[in-house]
C-alpha positions as CSV (number, residue, x, y, z in Angstrom):
1,X,0.0,0.0,0.0
2,X,1.4,3.4,-1.0
3,X,-0.2,6.9,-0.5
4,X,1.2,10.4,-1.0
5,X,-0.1,13.7,0.2
6,X,1.9,15.9,-2.2
7,X,5.0,16.4,-4.1
8,X,8.3,17.2,-2.4
9,X,8.1,20.2,-0.2
10,X,11.5,20.2,1.4
11,X,15.2,19.6,0.6
12,X,15.4,16.8,3.0
13,X,13.6,13.4,3.5
14,X,13.2,11.0,6.4
15,X,12.4,7.4,5.5
16,X,11.5,5.3,8.6
17,X,10.2,1.8,9.2
18,X,7.8,2.4,12.1
19,X,5.6,0.3,14.4
20,X,3.0,1.1,17.0
21,X,5.6,2.3,19.6
22,X,7.4,4.6,17.1
23,X,8.8,7.9,18.2
24,X,8.3,9.5,14.8
25,X,5.6,11.9,16.3
26,X,8.3,13.5,18.4
27,X,10.4,14.2,15.3
28,X,7.6,16.5,14.1
29,X,7.7,18.8,17.1
30,X,7.8,21.8,17.0
31,X,6.2,21.9,13.6
32,X,7.7,25.3,12.9
33,X,11.2,23.8,12.6
34,X,10.2,20.9,10.3
35,X,12.4,21.2,7.2
36,X,11.9,17.7,5.9
37,X,9.4,15.4,4.3
38,X,8.4,12.3,6.2
39,X,8.1,8.9,4.6
40,X,6.7,6.2,6.9
41,X,6.8,2.5,6.1
42,X,4.5,0.9,8.6
43,X,5.0,-2.7,9.8
44,X,2.5,-2.8,12.7
45,X,-1.1,-3.9,13.0
46,X,-3.0,-0.7,13.7
47,X,-2.4,1.7,10.9
48,X,-5.3,4.1,11.7
49,X,-4.0,7.6,12.1
50,X,-0.4,7.0,11.2
51,X,-0.8,7.4,7.5
52,X,-2.1,11.0,8.0
53,X,1.2,11.9,9.8
54,X,3.3,11.2,6.7
55,X,4.0,12.9,3.4
56,X,4.5,9.4,1.9
57,X,3.0,6.3,3.5
58,X,3.6,2.6,2.9
59,X,2.4,-0.6,4.6
60,X,4.2,-3.9,4.6
61,X,5.7,-6.6,6.9
62,X,9.3,-7.4,6.9
63,X,12.7,-6.2,8.0
64,X,14.0,-2.6,7.8
65,X,16.5,-2.5,5.0
66,X,14.9,-4.7,2.3
67,X,11.6,-2.7,2.8
68,X,13.4,0.6,2.6
69,X,14.8,-0.5,-0.7
70,X,11.3,-1.1,-1.9
71,X,10.2,2.3,-0.7
72,X,13.1,4.0,-2.6
73,X,12.2,2.1,-5.7
74,X,8.6,3.1,-5.4
75,X,9.4,6.8,-4.9
76,X,11.4,6.6,-8.1
77,X,12.8,9.9,-9.4
78,X,11.2,11.9,-6.6
79,X,14.0,10.8,-4.2
80,X,16.6,12.5,-6.4
81,X,15.0,15.9,-5.5
82,X,16.3,15.6,-2.0
83,X,19.7,16.8,-0.9
84,X,20.0,14.4,2.1
85,X,18.0,11.4,3.3
86,X,17.9,10.1,6.9
87,X,17.0,6.5,7.6
88,X,16.5,6.2,11.4
89,X,15.2,3.3,13.5
90,X,11.8,4.2,15.0
91,X,13.2,4.0,18.6
92,X,15.3,7.1,18.0
93,X,14.1,10.0,20.2
94,X,14.7,13.6,19.0
95,X,12.8,16.6,17.8
96,X,12.4,18.7,14.6
97,X,14.7,21.4,15.8
98,X,17.5,19.0,16.3
99,X,16.8,17.2,13.0
100,X,16.7,20.6,11.2
101,X,20.1,21.5,12.5
102,X,21.4,18.0,11.7
103,X,20.4,18.2,8.0
104,X,21.7,21.7,7.6
105,X,25.1,20.8,9.2
106,X,25.3,17.7,7.0
107,X,24.8,19.6,3.8
108,X,26.9,22.6,4.8
109,X,29.8,20.3,5.4
110,X,29.2,18.4,2.2
111,X,29.2,15.0,4.0
112,X,28.4,11.9,2.0
113,X,27.4,9.7,4.9
114,X,26.9,10.5,8.6
115,X,24.8,9.9,11.6
116,X,23.9,11.8,14.8
117,X,25.8,10.7,17.8
118,X,24.0,8.8,20.5
119,X,23.4,10.5,23.9
120,X,25.3,9.1,26.9
121,X,22.1,7.6,28.2
122,X,21.5,5.6,25.0
123,X,21.7,1.9,24.3
124,X,24.6,1.5,21.9
125,X,26.8,-1.1,20.2
126,X,29.9,0.8,19.1
127,X,31.7,3.3,21.3
128,X,32.6,5.6,18.5
129,X,28.9,6.4,17.9
130,X,28.4,7.7,21.5
131,X,28.4,11.5,22.0
132,X,31.6,13.3,22.7
133,X,30.6,16.7,24.0
134,X,33.9,18.4,23.0
135,X,33.2,18.0,19.3
136,X,30.8,19.4,16.8
137,X,31.5,16.3,14.7
138,X,34.1,13.6,14.2
139,X,35.4,12.0,11.1
140,X,35.1,8.2,10.9
141,X,35.2,5.3,8.4
142,X,31.7,4.0,9.1
143,X,28.4,4.9,10.6
144,X,25.9,2.5,12.1
145,X,22.8,1.1,10.4
146,X,20.7,2.5,13.3
147,X,20.4,6.1,11.9
148,X,22.5,6.8,8.8
149,X,22.2,10.0,6.7
150,X,23.0,9.8,3.0
151,X,23.7,12.5,0.5
152,X,21.8,12.1,-2.7
153,X,24.9,10.8,-4.4
154,X,25.8,8.4,-1.6
155,X,22.2,6.9,-1.6
156,X,22.3,6.4,-5.3
157,X,25.6,4.4,-4.9
158,X,24.4,2.3,-1.9
159,X,20.6,1.7,-2.0
160,X,20.8,-1.3,-4.2
161,X,22.7,-3.1,-1.4
162,X,19.9,-2.7,1.2
163,X,18.4,-6.2,0.6
164,X,21.6,-8.2,0.7
165,X,21.3,-8.5,4.5
166,X,17.9,-9.1,6.1
167,X,19.1,-7.9,9.4
168,X,21.2,-5.1,8.0
169,X,24.3,-6.3,9.8
170,X,27.4,-5.5,7.8
171,X,25.8,-3.0,5.5
172,X,27.5,-0.2,7.5
173,X,30.9,-1.8,6.7
174,X,30.1,-2.0,3.0
175,X,28.7,1.5,2.4
176,X,32.0,3.4,3.1
177,X,33.9,1.0,0.8
178,X,31.4,1.6,-2.0
179,X,31.9,5.4,-1.5
180,X,35.7,4.9,-1.6
181,X,36.3,5.8,2.0
182,X,36.1,9.6,1.2
183,X,38.4,11.6,3.4
184,X,36.5,13.8,5.9
185,X,33.1,13.0,4.2
186,X,31.9,10.4,6.7
187,X,31.1,11.6,10.2
188,X,29.5,11.2,13.6
189,X,27.6,14.5,14.4
190,X,28.0,15.2,18.1
191,X,26.3,18.6,17.9
192,X,22.9,17.0,17.1
193,X,22.9,13.9,19.3
194,X,19.8,11.7,19.6
195,X,18.7,9.1,22.2
196,X,18.5,5.4,21.3
197,X,15.8,4.2,23.6
198,X,15.7,0.4,23.4
199,X,18.3,-2.3,24.2
200,X,20.4,-3.6,21.3
201,X,19.3,-6.9,19.7
202,X,15.8,-7.1,21.2
203,X,13.9,-6.9,18.0
204,X,11.7,-9.9,17.1
205,X,13.4,-10.4,13.7
206,X,16.4,-12.1,15.4
207,X,14.5,-15.3,16.2
208,X,14.1,-16.0,12.4
209,X,17.7,-15.8,11.2
210,X,21.2,-15.2,12.4
211,X,22.6,-11.7,11.9
212,X,26.0,-13.1,12.7
213,X,25.9,-15.4,9.8
214,X,24.8,-12.6,7.5
215,X,27.7,-10.4,8.8
216,X,30.2,-13.2,8.1
217,X,28.9,-13.8,4.6
218,X,29.0,-10.1,3.8
219,X,32.5,-9.8,5.1
220,X,33.7,-12.7,2.9
221,X,31.8,-11.5,-0.2
222,X,32.9,-7.9,-0.1
223,X,36.2,-8.1,1.7
224,X,35.3,-6.0,4.6
225,X,36.0,-6.7,8.3
226,X,33.9,-6.4,11.5
227,X,37.1,-5.0,13.2
228,X,36.1,-1.7,11.6
229,X,33.5,-1.5,14.4
230,X,36.3,-1.1,16.9
231,X,37.8,1.8,15.1
232,X,37.6,5.4,16.5
233,X,37.4,8.7,14.8
234,X,40.5,10.0,13.1
235,X,39.9,13.7,13.3
236,X,37.1,16.2,14.1
237,X,36.0,19.7,14.7
238,X,35.9,21.0,18.2
239,X,33.1,23.1,19.8
240,X,34.2,26.7,20.4
241,X,35.6,27.5,23.8
242,X,37.1,30.7,25.2
243,X,40.1,28.7,26.5
244,X,41.7,25.5,25.3
245,X,44.3,23.9,27.5
246,X,46.8,21.8,25.6
247,X,48.4,18.9,27.5
248,X,51.5,17.1,26.1
249,X,51.9,13.5,27.2
250,X,52.8,10.1,25.9
251,X,53.0,7.7,28.9
252,X,51.2,6.8,32.1
253,X,47.5,7.3,31.5
254,X,46.8,7.2,35.2
255,X,48.8,10.4,35.7
256,X,47.2,12.0,32.6
257,X,43.7,11.1,33.9
258,X,44.5,12.8,37.2
259,X,45.8,15.9,35.4
260,X,42.7,16.0,33.2
261,X,40.5,15.8,36.3
262,X,42.4,18.6,37.9
263,X,42.0,20.8,34.8
264,X,38.2,20.2,34.7
265,X,37.8,20.8,38.4
266,X,39.5,24.2,38.4
267,X,38.5,25.2,34.8
268,X,35.1,23.6,34.1
269,X,34.3,25.7,31.0
270,X,37.7,25.1,29.3
271,X,38.4,22.7,26.5
272,X,41.2,20.2,26.8
273,X,43.3,18.9,23.9
274,X,45.9,16.2,24.2
275,X,49.1,16.2,22.1
276,X,50.3,12.6,22.0
277,X,54.1,12.9,22.0
278,X,54.9,9.2,21.8
279,X,54.9,6.2,19.5
280,X,51.7,4.6,20.9
281,X,48.9,5.8,18.7
282,X,46.3,4.3,21.1
283,X,47.6,6.2,24.1
284,X,44.8,7.9,26.1
285,X,42.1,7.2,23.5
286,X,39.9,5.7,26.2
287,X,40.0,9.0,28.2
288,X,37.6,10.6,25.7
289,X,39.4,13.9,25.2
290,X,40.3,15.4,21.8
291,X,43.7,14.4,20.5
292,X,45.5,16.7,18.1
293,X,45.6,14.6,14.8
294,X,49.0,16.2,14.0
295,X,50.5,14.7,17.1
296,X,53.9,13.2,16.5
297,X,56.8,11.7,18.6
298,X,58.6,14.3,20.6
299,X,62.3,14.2,20.2
300,X,65.0,16.8,20.5
301,X,63.7,20.1,19.2
302,X,60.4,18.6,18.0
303,X,58.6,19.8,21.1
304,X,58.6,23.2,19.5
305,X,56.1,21.8,17.1
306,X,53.4,21.1,19.8
307,X,51.9,24.5,19.9
308,X,52.4,25.0,16.2
309,X,50.7,21.8,15.2
310,X,47.8,22.4,17.4
311,X,47.4,26.0,16.3
312,X,47.3,24.8,12.7
313,X,44.7,22.2,13.5
314,X,42.4,24.7,15.2
315,X,42.9,27.2,12.3
316,X,42.2,24.6,9.6
317,X,39.0,23.5,11.3
318,X,38.0,27.1,12.0
319,X,37.5,26.6,15.8
320,X,36.7,29.7,17.8
321,X,38.7,30.4,21.0
322,X,40.4,33.3,22.8
323,X,43.3,31.6,24.6
324,X,45.4,28.5,23.9
325,X,47.4,27.5,27.0
326,X,50.4,25.2,26.9
327,X,50.3,22.7,29.8
328,X,53.2,20.3,30.3
329,X,52.7,16.8,31.6
330,X,54.0,17.8,35.0
331,X,51.6,20.7,35.8
332,X,48.5,21.2,38.0
333,X,46.1,24.0,38.6
334,X,45.9,25.1,42.3
335,X,42.8,27.3,42.2
336,X,39.9,28.5,40.0
337,X,39.7,31.8,38.1
338,X,42.6,31.3,35.6
339,X,40.5,32.4,32.6
340,X,39.4,35.6,34.4
341,X,43.1,36.2,35.4
342,X,44.1,35.9,31.7
343,X,41.5,38.5,30.8
344,X,43.3,40.9,33.2
345,X,46.9,39.8,32.6
346,X,46.6,39.7,28.8
347,X,44.5,42.8,28.2
348,X,47.4,44.5,26.4
349,X,49.1,41.4,25.1
350,X,48.8,38.7,22.4
351,X,50.8,36.1,24.3
352,X,52.0,35.5,27.8
353,X,54.7,33.4,29.4
354,X,57.1,33.1,32.3
355,X,60.6,34.6,32.3
356,X,60.5,36.5,28.9
357,X,64.1,37.1,27.7
358,X,65.7,38.5,24.6
359,X,68.1,36.2,22.8
360,X,70.8,38.8,23.0
361,X,70.7,38.8,26.8
362,X,72.7,35.5,27.1
363,X,73.8,36.2,30.7
364,X,70.2,36.3,32.0
365,X,69.2,32.8,30.7
366,X,69.0,30.1,33.4
367,X,70.8,27.8,30.9
368,X,73.1,29.6,28.5
369,X,73.0,26.6,26.1
370,X,69.5,27.6,25.1
371,X,70.2,30.9,23.4
372,X,73.7,29.9,22.2
373,X,72.2,26.9,20.3
374,X,69.8,29.1,18.4
375,X,72.4,31.7,17.6
376,X,74.5,29.0,16.0
377,X,71.6,28.3,13.6
378,X,70.4,31.9,13.3
379,X,71.4,32.2,9.7
380,X,68.9,29.4,8.9
381,X,66.0,30.6,11.2
382,X,66.3,34.3,10.6
383,X,64.6,33.9,7.2
384,X,61.8,31.9,8.9
385,X,61.2,34.6,11.6
386,X,62.1,37.7,9.7
387,X,63.5,39.5,12.8
388,X,67.0,40.2,14.1
389,X,66.6,38.9,17.6
390,X,64.5,36.3,19.3
391,X,62.5,35.9,22.5
392,X,62.3,33.1,25.0
393,X,59.5,32.0,27.4
394,X,59.8,29.2,30.0
395,X,57.7,26.6,28.3
396,X,55.0,25.7,31.0
397,X,52.0,28.0,30.7
398,X,52.8,29.7,27.4
399,X,49.5,31.3,26.3
400,X,48.5,32.7,22.9
401,X,45.4,34.4,21.6
402,X,43.7,33.1,18.5
403,X,44.2,36.4,16.7
404,X,48.0,36.1,17.0
405,X,47.9,32.4,16.1
406,X,46.2,33.2,12.9
407,X,48.8,35.8,12.0
408,X,51.6,33.4,12.9
409,X,50.2,30.7,10.6
410,X,49.8,33.1,7.7
411,X,53.3,34.6,8.2
412,X,55.1,31.3,8.4
413,X,53.3,29.5,5.6
414,X,54.0,32.5,3.3
415,X,57.7,32.2,4.0
416,X,58.3,28.5,4.3
417,X,56.7,25.5,2.7
418,X,55.3,22.7,5.0
419,X,57.9,20.2,3.7
420,X,60.8,22.7,4.2
421,X,59.6,23.4,7.8
422,X,59.4,19.7,8.4
423,X,63.0,19.4,7.2
424,X,64.2,22.3,9.4
425,X,62.7,20.8,12.5
426,X,64.0,17.4,11.7
427,X,67.6,18.7,11.3
428,X,67.8,21.4,13.9
429,X,70.0,21.0,17.0
430,X,68.6,24.0,18.9
431,X,68.4,23.1,22.5
432,X,65.1,23.9,24.2
433,X,63.6,25.2,21.0
434,X,60.1,25.1,22.4
435,X,61.0,28.0,24.6
436,X,61.9,30.2,21.7
437,X,60.1,29.1,18.5
438,X,56.5,30.1,19.1
439,X,57.0,33.4,21.0
440,X,59.6,34.5,18.4
441,X,57.1,33.7,15.7
442,X,54.5,35.9,17.5
443,X,57.1,38.7,17.7
444,X,57.8,38.4,14.0
445,X,54.1,39.0,13.3
446,X,54.0,42.2,15.4
447,X,52.6,40.4,18.4
448,X,52.6,42.1,21.8
449,X,54.5,39.6,24.0
450,X,54.0,39.9,27.7
451,X,55.2,38.2,30.9
452,X,53.2,36.7,33.7
453,X,53.0,39.2,36.7
454,X,55.7,38.3,39.1
455,X,56.9,35.7,36.6
456,X,60.4,37.0,35.9
457,X,62.2,34.5,38.1
458,X,61.9,30.9,39.3
459,X,59.7,30.7,42.4
460,X,57.7,28.3,44.6
461,X,54.9,28.0,42.0
462,X,56.8,27.7,38.6
463,X,60.4,26.6,38.2
464,X,62.8,24.1,36.7
465,X,64.1,21.3,39.0
466,X,62.6,19.7,42.1
467,X,58.9,18.9,42.4
468,X,56.7,21.5,44.1
469,X,55.9,20.5,47.7
470,X,52.6,20.9,49.5
471,X,54.2,23.4,51.8
472,X,55.1,25.5,48.8
473,X,51.6,25.3,47.4
474,X,50.2,26.5,50.7
475,X,52.5,29.5,50.6
476,X,51.6,30.5,47.0
477,X,47.9,29.5,46.6
478,X,46.6,32.9,47.6
479,X,49.1,34.8,45.5
480,X,47.1,36.8,42.8
481,X,49.4,35.7,40.0
482,X,49.9,32.0,40.7
483,X,47.3,29.7,39.3
484,X,49.3,26.5,38.5
485,X,52.4,24.7,39.7
486,X,55.3,23.2,37.8
487,X,56.9,20.7,38.2
488,X,55.0,17.9,39.9
489,X,55.5,14.4,38.5
490,X,54.1,10.9,38.5
491,X,52.6,9.6,41.8
492,X,53.3,13.0,43.4
493,X,51.1,14.6,40.8
494,X,48.2,12.2,41.5
495,X,48.5,12.7,45.2
496,X,48.7,16.5,44.9
497,X,45.7,16.6,42.6
498,X,43.6,14.7,45.1
499,X,44.8,17.1,47.9
500,X,44.0,20.2,45.9
501,X,40.4,19.1,45.2
502,X,39.8,19.0,49.0
503,X,42.0,21.9,50.0
């Protein structure tokens, strides 16, 4: 049975197999935000009333994906008038405002295949599909059969496969392959998450056939693997934050977890980004914080790339922020109010750091090897920076505004190619280059470089050398310019973090 109220009214279409407990009525509220046509394929026993809620209406028994193929075939050329088509299960709970935003984001980003993330209280099968609140969306290599969104082009390439699996299992492995695994065109959309309301695998269809056998057969026939279900996102776009705190680490997830808890406790509105400085690409992925996709192993002068790589990522993905704060693996916050402090301390500056020194003042450096090593290579780096002198910050706590980061990126990329910069970093022998590279680049762009108040010498809050003790924290915690401590390492960091939460 097929009925149609009218011709296409909108750019977007929802096709859903629905029963008597369907949530599709919630999708229509509030009606003012409805920007889609609704096609219902009903499989229940009491159709009265439901057909009047749809722009296109079908009735038939059977499983979701073969029946959706029949619907698409019946709609014919009309389906090619839609820019995007969503195929959700009927136990997905959301509303028209969220759906409207989802469709608009999908088309604005020119995705081929996507799905809304599942809220944290949802029943789910694959961890990658659950909402990560730090992101607007994340790029993946598959989306689940539960609620996929197809572009017109992607649907035309995939819909013929909808009946090769009665259960649908394995189709979500096949679709990305048919599309050629397009880079940054398959996504989980966190900004428009939906709730999946029923436990996984409880549908009545599973007593008639084995979805596991169907999955195995599909894997064998099309050379895809269920291991894809264990994959995570490979990149994404962060939600805007006034302040991002960049943590560099590569070992001991227990210590990093404690550090993250400390940052969130004292800066609940801040975003956190991890720069993975080691060889283990799986490091910290279970901690559910954004990881800079340009992370690389830190060796010798490569630590100078940490801020640079992260600034580039944020710029490329057009993330809004005010402050980017560099946080070493051996730092902790000791009190709240850091963002407000930055508003005051940086009101006249583009960047801020501890112990700002000019490269020409060798005698004032805590370690004379730092400036001397850069002067030895100055004939190489002078062209990169375009200035006659350089600046130095003590690395922990370096902070940069977005406006200067944008200028820095434009300046450097106009002077040096990416491959040439990679080569320069690979071959440099500059000692402690992370203390000089980023701030000097800010200077070369006309940046106003400032120093933390009372931050011109090592002290009981920030220094090089021995770990900060609890007694020292107690002496500086009320100081108006001290908001974090460095260094505090390993088990001492975990213990201190716990003490600070209860201080």
